[in-house]
N, C-alpha and C positions, 0 to 999 in steps of 0.2 A: 295415497296416503294411508298410513297405518296408525291406529291408536295404540298406545302402549300403557300398561299397567305399572310400569316401573319408571324410576328416574335413575339411571345408572343401574346399580345393582340393588337399589332399594325399592321396595314396595310399600308405599304409604297408605294403600287401600282407599280409606275414605268411605263414601256411602255408595259407591257404584256410579256416581255422577260426578263428584268432585274429589279428587284425591286430597289427603290431609295437607299436603304442602300448598294447596290452592286456599285453605283456610288461615294459614299462618301469614302474619303480616311480615313486611320487609324487616330485616335485621332482628326478628325474634328466633329464639331457639326452638327446635322441634318438640321439646318437653315443656313448653310454656304452659302456665296455669291459666293464661287469659283465653285459651280456646277450649270450648266445651265440646266433648266427644260424645255425640248422641248416635246410637246405632239404630238407623232407620233410613228410609229413602225420602228424598226431597218432598215428594208428593204427600207424605204422610206426617211430617213433622208437626203440623197443627194439632194432631191428635195423640202425639207421643207423650206418656206421662213423665219421662225424663226431661224432654224439652220443655214441657209446661212447668215442672219444678224449677229448672234454671231461669225461665222467664219470669215466674212469680217472685223469685228470690231477688232478681235483678231490679223489678219494678217496685217492690215493697221495701227493699234494703234490709230485709230481716231473714235470718236463716229459715229455711223451710225443711221440715222433717220429710225426709224423701219418701214418697209413695211408691217409688221404683226400687227394687232390691237388686242385689248383685246377682247377675246372671252370665250365662254363656253367650258371648256375642256371635252374631251370623254376619256373613257378607252375602248378600242375595243380589244377583244379576238377573234382571228381566227387562225386556224393552218397554218403553212407555207406549209405544204404538206398534201394532202389527195389522196387517191387512186380512180381512175374511179369507178363509181358505188356507192361511199360512199357520204352520205350527207356532206355538207360543213356547219358546224355550225358558226354563228356569234353571239356574245354577245357584248352589249353595256352597260355600266354603266355611268349615269350623275348624278351630285350632284347639279344641278341647280333646283330651285323650284319657278315657275313650270318648268318642263323639256321642252325644245323645241322639235319641231316635227323633226325627224331624216329621212334621206334619206340614204338607202344602195343601192349601185349599184356594179354589177359584170361586169367588162370590160376586154375584151380580145383584145390583139393587133395581127394584122395580119402581118406576115413577108413578105408576097407577096406584099401588097400595102402600108405597114407601116402606116396603119390607125388603129384606135381604133374601137371595136364594142361593143355596149352595149349588154350584154347578158341577164341580169336580173336587175330589179329595183323594190324596194318595200320600203314602209313606215309602219314598224311595230308599233304596239301599245306599249306605253312605260307604265310600272306599277311600282311604287315606285321607280323611277329613274333607272329602269333595263328593258332590252328588249333582247329577244332572237328569232332568226329566223334560218331557215335552207334552203339552197339552194340544189337543186337535179339535177341529170342528167347533170353535167358539163362534157363536152368532155375533153379528154386529152389535156394539154397544160399549158400555162402560163396565169395568170389572176392578175388583181388588184381588191381588195375589197376597195371601196371607200364610206366612211361614212362622211356625212355632215348634216348641218341643212337645213330646208326648209324655204323660205322666205313667208310671213313676219315672223319674229321672231327674238329672240336674235341671235347675229352671234355665230356661232359654229365652234371651231377648227377642220378642216377637218383631218381625219386621213385616211391614205392609206396603205394597206398591201399587198404586193405582195404574191401570192401563186402559187403553182404548182399542178396540177391534173396529177397524174402519172399512168400509166398502167404497172404493173410489168410483166417482161418477164416470159412467162410460163416455168415452170420446166420440164425437160425432164424425 
């Protein structure tokens, strides 16, 4: 079986988990205003300011002054789970010309002191609106991959992806 990013010749992107066509109801046009397009991963929507604006507006039925401004959207692909000892690939696609500089960080949360710890940080080179990088030697545990732009430059919509690095149990 092969997963595809396209339907025919169309690439509807989505959030690297669900393509846009998966969010559109039957018999609705692709440009419907009933679907809210939030740039982030499924595992981080609960903390996304754009998503919270949309939710607050729907619940209160009053217009909400947007806390989130217009920015350059990113498409970030990163696995939700990887095994200890395997590389963690991160891919970012940007349609801005020229593309902004991108910062990718791996952050771990410590249960003991409830603090975040920066594990890795890099600014990979972007070629033709695309960049790929790999992080190695991540210890087992939970992390967030945070992708954002560097200042100065055009504002970039930050994307955060929670991931788990797992050590499988040895088989007897």
